[in-house]
BADO-809628 format. One line per 3 residues: number of its first residue (from 1); their letters; for each residue x, y, z of C-alpha. Coordinates in nm, 2 decimals. Layout:
! residues N
NUM	A	X/Y/Z | ...;
***
This chain:
! residues 265
1	MKT	3.22/0.65/3.18 | 2.99/0.65/3.48 | 2.68/0.42/3.48;
4	PIS	2.36/0.62/3.51 | 2.17/0.56/3.84 | 1.87/0.42/3.67;
7	TFC	2.08/0.16/3.48 | 2.26/0.07/3.80 | 1.94/0.01/3.98;
10	KMV	1.82/-0.21/3.70 | 2.14/-0.41/3.73 | 2.10/-0.45/4.10;
13	LAC	1.73/-0.56/4.07 | 1.83/-0.81/3.80 | 2.10/-0.96/4.02;
16	MLA	1.85/-0.99/4.31 | 1.59/-1.16/4.09 | 1.85/-1.40/3.96;
19	LVL	1.95/-1.48/4.32 | 1.59/-1.54/4.43 | 1.52/-1.77/4.14;
22	ACG	1.84/-1.96/4.20 | 1.76/-2.01/4.57 | 1.39/-2.05/4.53;
25	PAL	1.37/-2.42/4.63 | 1.60/-2.36/4.92 | 1.39/-2.07/5.04;
28	ASD	1.06/-2.27/5.02 | 0.93/-2.38/5.36 | 1.04/-2.72/5.47;
31	TLS	0.76/-2.86/5.68 | 0.96/-3.16/5.81 | 1.23/-2.93/5.95;
34	QIK	0.96/-2.71/6.10 | 0.80/-3.01/6.27 | 1.13/-3.12/6.42;
37	DAG	1.22/-2.77/6.53 | 0.88/-2.73/6.70 | 0.88/-3.08/6.84;
40	VLK	0.52/-3.12/6.75 | 0.33/-3.28/6.46 | -0.01/-3.12/6.40;
43	VAV	-0.25/-3.38/6.24 | -0.60/-3.33/6.12 | -0.81/-3.63/6.23;
46	PQD	-1.18/-3.73/6.21 | -1.40/-3.71/6.52 | -1.73/-3.86/6.40;
49	FPP	-1.63/-4.15/6.17 | -1.56/-4.47/6.37 | -1.36/-4.68/6.36;
52	FGS	-1.12/-4.43/6.19 | -1.19/-4.15/6.44 | -1.43/-4.08/6.72;
55	VGP	-1.45/-3.96/7.08 | -1.44/-4.22/7.36 | -1.63/-4.21/7.69;
58	DMQ	-1.34/-4.02/7.85 | -1.38/-3.75/7.57 | -1.04/-3.85/7.42;
61	PLG	-1.01/-3.92/7.05 | -0.96/-4.28/6.94 | -0.95/-4.48/6.63;
64	YDI	-0.74/-4.61/6.34 | -0.64/-4.26/6.22 | -0.56/-4.15/6.57;
67	DMA	-0.32/-4.45/6.62 | -0.17/-4.38/6.28 | -0.10/-4.01/6.37;
70	SLI	0.06/-4.12/6.70 | 0.27/-4.38/6.52 | 0.41/-4.12/6.27;
73	AAK	0.48/-3.87/6.54 | 0.66/-4.13/6.75 | 0.88/-4.23/6.45;
76	LGV	0.96/-3.86/6.39 | 1.05/-3.82/6.76 | 0.80/-3.55/6.83;
79	KVK	0.47/-3.50/7.01 | 0.14/-3.53/6.83 | -0.12/-3.26/6.83;
82	LVP	-0.46/-3.39/6.71 | -0.68/-3.14/6.54 | -1.04/-3.26/6.49;
85	VTS	-1.18/-3.18/6.14 | -1.47/-3.26/5.92 | -1.47/-3.39/5.57;
88	TNR	-1.52/-3.04/5.44 | -1.25/-2.85/5.62 | -0.97/-3.11/5.64;
91	IPY	-0.80/-3.01/5.32 | -0.83/-2.63/5.38 | -0.67/-2.69/5.72;
94	LTT	-0.37/-2.84/5.54 | -0.34/-2.59/5.26 | -0.35/-2.30/5.50;
97	GKV	-0.09/-2.44/5.73 | -0.32/-2.51/6.03 | -0.20/-2.88/6.03;
100	DLV	0.11/-3.06/5.89 | -0.07/-3.37/5.78 | -0.43/-3.49/5.72;
103	ISS	-0.49/-3.84/5.85 | -0.87/-3.86/5.81 | -0.98/-4.16/5.61;
106	LGK	-0.88/-3.95/5.30 | -0.93/-4.11/4.96 | -0.74/-4.00/4.65;
109	NPK	-0.90/-3.84/4.34 | -0.79/-3.60/4.06 | -0.96/-3.30/4.21;
112	RAA	-0.79/-3.34/4.55 | -0.45/-3.43/4.38 | -0.45/-3.09/4.21;
115	VID	-0.45/-2.92/4.56 | -0.25/-3.16/4.78 | -0.02/-3.46/4.76;
118	FSD	-0.08/-3.81/4.89 | 0.14/-4.06/5.07 | 0.14/-4.43/5.00;
121	AYA	-0.18/-4.60/5.13 | -0.19/-4.67/5.50 | -0.55/-4.81/5.56;
124	PFF	-0.79/-5.02/5.37 | -1.12/-4.87/5.27 | -1.33/-5.09/5.04;
127	NGV	-1.64/-5.28/4.95 | -1.60/-5.65/4.96 | -1.75/-5.99/5.02;
130	FGT	-1.73/-6.12/5.38 | -1.81/-6.45/5.55 | -1.70/-6.69/5.82;
133	SDE	-1.35/-6.84/5.83 | -1.47/-7.17/5.70 | -1.61/-7.03/5.38;
136	KVA	-1.35/-7.10/5.11 | -1.40/-6.80/4.89 | -1.10/-6.61/4.75;
139	GPA	-1.25/-6.44/4.44 | -1.57/-6.39/4.23 | -1.54/-6.73/4.07;
142	DLA	-1.58/-6.90/4.41 | -1.93/-6.74/4.45 | -2.07/-7.00/4.22;
145	DKT	-2.38/-7.16/4.38 | -2.33/-6.94/4.69 | -2.60/-6.71/4.84;
148	VAV	-2.49/-6.35/4.91 | -2.68/-6.08/5.09 | -2.64/-5.72/4.97;
151	TRG	-2.82/-5.39/5.02 | -3.02/-5.30/4.71 | -2.88/-5.02/4.49;
154	SIE	-2.56/-4.99/4.69 | -2.21/-4.97/4.53 | -2.14/-5.32/4.64;
157	DLE	-2.47/-5.44/4.48 | -2.37/-5.28/4.14 | -2.01/-5.41/4.16;
160	LTK	-2.11/-5.76/4.28 | -2.36/-5.79/4.00 | -2.08/-5.73/3.74;
163	VAP	-1.85/-6.00/3.87 | -2.07/-6.28/4.03 | -2.11/-6.60/3.83;
166	EST	-2.46/-6.67/3.69 | -2.52/-6.94/3.95 | -2.47/-6.70/4.24;
169	VIK	-2.79/-6.62/4.43 | -2.78/-6.25/4.52 | -3.04/-6.16/4.78;
172	RFE	-3.11/-5.79/4.80 | -3.23/-5.61/5.11 | -3.36/-5.26/5.16;
175	DNS	-3.11/-5.14/5.42 | -2.78/-5.24/5.58 | -2.94/-5.37/5.90;
178	STI	-3.16/-5.62/5.71 | -2.86/-5.72/5.50 | -2.64/-5.80/5.80;
181	AAY	-2.93/-5.97/5.98 | -2.98/-6.20/5.69 | -2.61/-6.31/5.72;
184	QTG	-2.62/-6.34/6.10 | -2.93/-6.55/6.10 | -2.80/-6.79/5.84;
187	QVD	-3.03/-6.69/5.55 | -2.72/-6.65/5.33 | -2.37/-6.78/5.31;
190	LVA	-2.19/-6.45/5.26 | -2.25/-6.07/5.27 | -2.13/-5.79/5.04;
193	TGN	-2.07/-5.47/5.23 | -1.81/-5.21/5.32 | -1.52/-5.29/5.55;
196	VVA	-1.62/-5.01/5.78 | -1.97/-5.17/5.82 | -1.80/-5.50/5.88;
199	ASI	-1.57/-5.36/6.14 | -1.87/-5.20/6.33 | -2.04/-5.54/6.33;
202	NEK	-1.73/-5.73/6.44 | -1.68/-5.48/6.73 | -1.99/-5.64/6.89;
205	KPA	-1.82/-5.99/6.87 | -2.11/-6.16/6.69 | -2.14/-6.54/6.66;
208	KML	-2.06/-6.51/6.29 | -1.76/-6.27/6.25 | -1.72/-6.11/5.91;
211	ETK	-1.39/-6.21/5.77 | -1.28/-6.04/5.44 | -1.30/-6.28/5.14;
214	FMI	-1.21/-6.05/4.86 | -1.25/-5.68/4.75 | -1.50/-5.58/4.49;
217	KNS	-1.41/-5.20/4.49 | -1.10/-5.06/4.65 | -1.05/-4.70/4.77;
220	PCY	-0.78/-4.70/5.03 | -0.69/-4.41/5.27 | -0.38/-4.19/5.23;
223	VGI	-0.20/-3.93/5.43 | -0.26/-3.58/5.29 | 0.06/-3.37/5.26;
226	AKD	0.09/-3.01/5.13 | 0.23/-2.97/4.79 | 0.61/-2.95/4.73;
229	QPA	0.72/-3.12/5.05 | 0.95/-3.40/4.92 | 1.14/-3.45/5.25;
232	LMA	0.82/-3.49/5.45 | 0.67/-3.71/5.18 | 0.97/-3.94/5.18;
235	KVN	0.97/-3.96/5.56 | 0.60/-4.04/5.59 | 0.63/-4.31/5.31;
238	AII	0.93/-4.46/5.48 | 0.74/-4.48/5.81 | 0.43/-4.64/5.64;
241	AGA	0.66/-4.90/5.47 | 0.83/-4.98/5.79 | 0.50/-5.01/5.98;
244	KKD	0.38/-5.26/5.72 | 0.70/-5.46/5.74 | 0.73/-5.48/6.12;
247	GSL	0.36/-5.56/6.17 | 0.26/-5.24/6.36 | 0.03/-5.13/6.09;
250	GAI	-0.13/-5.47/6.07 | -0.19/-5.45/6.45 | -0.38/-5.13/6.40;
253	SEK	-0.59/-5.29/6.13 | -0.67/-5.59/6.35 | -0.75/-5.36/6.65;
256	WLH	-0.99/-5.13/6.47 | -1.11/-5.32/6.16 | -1.09/-5.67/6.31;
259	NPL	-0.93/-5.79/5.99 | -0.56/-5.83/5.88 | -0.41/-5.56/5.66;
262	PEN	-0.47/-5.65/5.29 | -0.16/-5.79/5.12 | -0.20/-5.55/4.82;
265	L	-0.24/-5.23/5.03;
***
């Protein structure tokens, strides 16, 4: 008995569908292989957010994220292509394939995690308490009887108020410049601010360098990776782990943030 043509076509289509479903993962694009085949890693980086990314006098990009992009490319054995982005377009550039990675002071939140994946943390981004090296402060309890400058209404103001002992004197100022000036002129023992603000102050090599004492709110930076790229994710995480272990990531932190890499990063 001959099989009708319509039935035969249905059988062929069913077999093709089964084959596609069985091979689906294998047919999915493998970004890591594409990077290696092309010999180029395309990375979205910031251009107006020092010390993570900006443009130098020679019009070349520089910063923490630029060094991180170069490190990952070197470990992959490929060239790096830096793609300047803004905070608005950095994720769309990744999801549309214009870049392979986003290394742009990118924080993690549920909304972003629904669209892209995140590597392990590679850079500290936090609000904390800072002071000179001779201030023996390691946590909130050590602020007892200390005087701390903070910008009124800022995140660090709200968080510091929650954890500081009652005997801590919190002096509030109306802007960051006044807050930092109070610390630099000796009006206070310590200052609560963001690590990026501290890095920009330390870049000027002031008499009273801002050394990190402890964090009061932590929001580290992660490498953004497109969804369903396990090979690339594993490789990036291995590179980050290796850079932490061999000290190269710590050197980048010292270079741009003027502070060692936090132990709990």
